[in-house]
C-alpha positions, 0 to 999 in steps of 0.5 A: 563120758564125764562124770562130774561130782562137783562143778563151781558154778560161781567159778564158771560164771567168773571165768567164762566172759574171759573166754574169746567172744567168738569162741563164747559165741560158738559155744552159743553163750551169754555172759550172763548164763546160769551154768547148772548141770548141762542148761545155759542162756543160748544166744539164740532161741533156735540153737540147742544148748549146748553142754556145760562140759564144752564151756568147762573145757574151754574154760580150762584150756583159758586158764592154761593159756592165761595163767598157767595150770601146775601140778599139785605135787609142784614144790614152789606152789604159791596162793593163787595158783592153778593146779590139776590134780588125780589123787584118791579121795575121801570127802563129806559135809563139815562138821560146822554146827559148833560155828553157827547161830542155833538156827542158821539161815541156808545163806549162812557163810559156813552152811553146806561146807564140804571137804575133800582129802587126799586119803594116801597123801603126805603132806595133805592136800585138802579141797574146800568148797559148797555143797550148793555145787555138789552134782552127784549128792552123797548120803551122809545123814543130817546129824553134825555127829556124822560130819568130818572135822569136829574137832580143831578145824578153826584154822581151815573154817577161817578160810571157808569164812573168807572164800564165802564172801568173794562172790566169785569163790576166788575164781579171779579175785585175789584171795586174801588169807585169814589172820591164822597162824601156819601152825594152827593151818598145818595142824588142822590140814594133818588132822584131815588128812590123817582122818582121810586115811583111817577107817574109824566109823565115827570120821564123817567120811562118806566113801571109801577112797575113790579116785577123783581129778580136776582143776583147783585154785589154791587158798594156802600153802604150808611148806613142810620137809615133805614138800607144800600142804596144800588147801585149795578150792575146787572149779570142778571134781570129777570121777576118774578112772583108775590106771 
């Protein structure tokens, strides 16, 4: 039984048409479907709607065959690589209040930004996503002061702005990094990483460390003496059992 926490509908919509035609027909999907949670447009009205999990599994298998999927701990990772991960994370809504207009519209590039940060990794590993793709919505409060990353996140926010400009959320498009320095991004990722390792009530994380796994595409890699520090955007994130 799969327990999804996050599923990027935009990435799925961009990737699924690359599946072989016979596989799309077998799964019962048209290319113009709405992924949703176990919802889709079936090719034949008489056929039951297939689970989005079947499509997700087929999409991940296709990525592995056509593009390759690497471990997020490999030393020679590059921007654009697809990676798989299993680790302990803290997650929560990003603090973007100071970057938004006083009366932001729901479609603002930074509205609904979420972070996932490893709680025990050195160097840090951070996932950047949109709350519209969160399937298991946590209760983190509405106050911006209760969110994650209030300070020193300018470099990460620059990547979020760039990502929001891509309709497929960098699923297939070549991601062009924003003009932010390596040092600034490295510092921002380390701040999030150290915050995820701590237990201060004002850090804004929703949970204690929870075991999560999934697949993501790399947005940035910072080389460090401890290995690559990685910022990525997830295709999906699911709850994982501890070994």
